[in-house]
N, C-alpha and C positions, 0 to 999 in steps of 0.2 A: 503494499500499500504508499504511495507517495503520496505526501502531505504539503507539497511545494505550490501549490495551486493559489493560496493566499498566503500572505507574510503572518506569519504567527510567531510571537515572541517565544523562543526558544532557549531554554538554561541548561547547561550541563555542569552537575556537581560531584565532583571525584569523591568517594569515599561517603556517598551519602544514604548508606541502608541503617546508620544510626548515627545517635549523636548531634551532633551541631549541623551535619552535613543534612542530616534528615529533615531536622527542624527547617533548617534555610529552603529545603525544598518544599515542606510543607507551605510556609509564608510563602513563596514565590508561586506554587501551584494557586494559593488563595488569592493571590494578585490575578489570576489569569494566563499565567504563564503556563507554557508546555515544558513540563520538567523530566529531564533525564538523569535518571537515579545510577552514577557510576559508582558500581561495586566490582570488588573482586570477585565474589561469590555470585556465581548466576541466581542462586536459589532464595539469596538473602536479597539481592538486589529486585528480585521480583516480587518478594513477599513485601518489601518496602514499597514500591511502585504499584502493588495491587491494595494497599491500605491508604495510599493517597488518592487512587482512582474511586474507592468506596467511600470516601469523603468526599467527592464531586471534582476530583482535580485532574488534570490530564498527565499522567504521568508514565514515564517509559522506562524499563529497566536497560542498564547499557554495561556490559562486562567489560569491566576495563580495571586493570593493574597498572598504575603509573609506574612501575619499576620494570613492566613487561613490554618492551616496544613493540610485539607484534599485537596484542592487546590495543595499545595505544593505536596503533595504523588501522586497525580493525575496527575501532570507537570511530575513527574519523570516517571511516567509508560508510560506516552505518547511519552516522549524522547526515552524512553527504547526501546518500541515496534517497531517506526517508523525507530530511527537511531542507535540503539543498543551502542551508546556511545555519548560524550558531548566533546568537544574540549577546548570552552571559554565560561566561565559564567561571568558574568558583574552583578554585585550587584548593580543595578542603582536606585531601588524604595526608594523611600525615600520619607519624611513628616517633614514640620517644627513645627506642632502642631497649629501654629496660622491661618491658612489658607492661603488664597492667597491675604497676604498683603506685603505691603514694607517693610523690615527690620528695618527700622527707626519707623515702627509703630507697630511693636510686643511689646508693652508695657506688654502684659501677659506672656511673657519669663522672666519676672525680678525675680530672685532668691528668693526674700524676701516675694513676693505676688503670686507665680506662682500655680497652679491650680497643685495638686500633679497627678490627673487623665491625665492631659494632658503630663506630662513627661513621666508617665507609657505608654501611648498611643504612644509617639514618640518612645521610646526606644523598645516597641514591632515591630515597621516597621523597624527602621535604626539600630537596633542590632539583638535582636531575629530573625527578619525576614531573615537577613543575614544568621544566624546560622542555621535556620530552612532550607532553600533554599541550602546553601553551603552543609549541610550534606546530604539532599536527591538526589543531584549531584554527590557527589564525587564516588559512584560507576561506574557511566558512565564517570566522569572526568579521573579516573583511567584506563581507556580501551583508553585512547588519548595518540598518542606517544609525544605529546606536551601541556600539559593541563596547561591552564593558567587563572587564577582568580583574577579579578580585582574588589575592592570595591571601590565604588564611596563617596569618602569622601567630605572636603572640606576645604580649607585655614584657615576658623575659628576653625578648629579641633586641630590646632596646638598651643600647649601651650605658646611654644616660643613666637609666634607672639602676641597672645592674652592676654598676662601678659605684654607686653612692655607698661607702662604709654604713651610711646612717638610714639606708631606706630600706623599703620594705623586701627587698630582695637579700639583703645581707645576710641573714641569718639561713637562707637556704642552701643547700649543698651546691658545690660548684659543678658544672657541667660542660663537657667538653663534646657532647654530642647532640643533643636536642636544643639546648639554648643557641649554640655558635651556630647551627643548621636554620635556625630561624631569623638569625641575624643575616646569614648570607642570602635568604631569600629575602628580608627587607630592600639590599643592595641590588638584588636580581629585579625585583619589584619596580625601582627606579631607572635601571637602566632598560627594562621594556618601557617603561611611561615615556622617556626621552626618544625612544626609537619611534613609537608608535602615535606620538602626541599629534604629529602632522597629519594622519590619518584618521584621526574622531576617535582613537580608542586608548579611554579611560583606563588606568591600570592603577591598584593602589591594593595596600597591605591593610589586614584587618586583626585586629587583636581580641577576639571575642572575650575574655576574661576568664576567671577561674569557675570553669563549668562542670558541674556535676557529668562525667563520662567516663568510659572504661580506660582512656588513656592516663588518668590519675586514680583510678581505683575507686571511682565516685566519692572523692574527698572534697571536688568543688562546692562552691556556695550558690552557684547560678544555676540556672536551669537551661538546656540546649536551647530552647525558644527565645530566653534572655539572651545569651551568647549569640546567637544566630543574628539578631537584629540588626548588627552593625556590618554584618554580610549583606543583608538583603537592601540594607540604605546604599551601601555602594555597589551592588548590583545596579540599582535604579536610578541612578543619578543623571540628571539633566544632561544636555548638552553643554552647559557653563559649570558644570562640577569639577572637581579636584582632579588632577591626576598625579601620581609619583608622591603619595600622600600615604601616612600611616595613622591609623584611626582605630580608638576603640568606641562605643557607644556615646561615651562622653566627650568626644572630639578628639583633635589632633593628638598624637602622643611623641614624644622628644627621640629623637636616634638615638 
């Protein structure tokens, strides 16, 4: 079935079968967008898409592992064949490398003793995966009248915040994997924004806050819906919206 006959606002969210990604999908679907649920596990992706459809949304599952080039290429072909364009890309998929543990227990992230293979794995998903997916989807985004790219970062990515000895991050364990990967993602966001600004593609980084999800073993104090709000706001910016920015729901964050 080809759905290119009329322009429909189409949004792809990676890692969208649960957590913040799923909450963002629900909110964008509620705004009338066609939402593509990117998920590594096809069954979980389809379950999430079916739940959104049952709630009245237009949602479809896309098998997509951001660290697997073959699935990235296949996902781009699938979007091309069915919709012919893409309006919103939210690069949400990410890993900590430590598994489902509280940040206070992520002792394997300490720089002086970290496993380099873990650092490589985290960067493969959180940085290189964003490069792979964004580049695969750019030809489709260029066909949109208002293309938007949102990279899901973290407050911990801020060098200003994490380097303050009296700040809220001073008591946390140092991280050689997750935190630096999000700082690198912020830098990548700025570079994409600078390149694509002339094409009208707005690219920003979002910090959802400390959200109750698997990634922190459900120690966060915000709901996924609350964390997703800033993603949705950046995904729906007007033509005069910012690009190359780093935002939480409360506004701009320091680099």
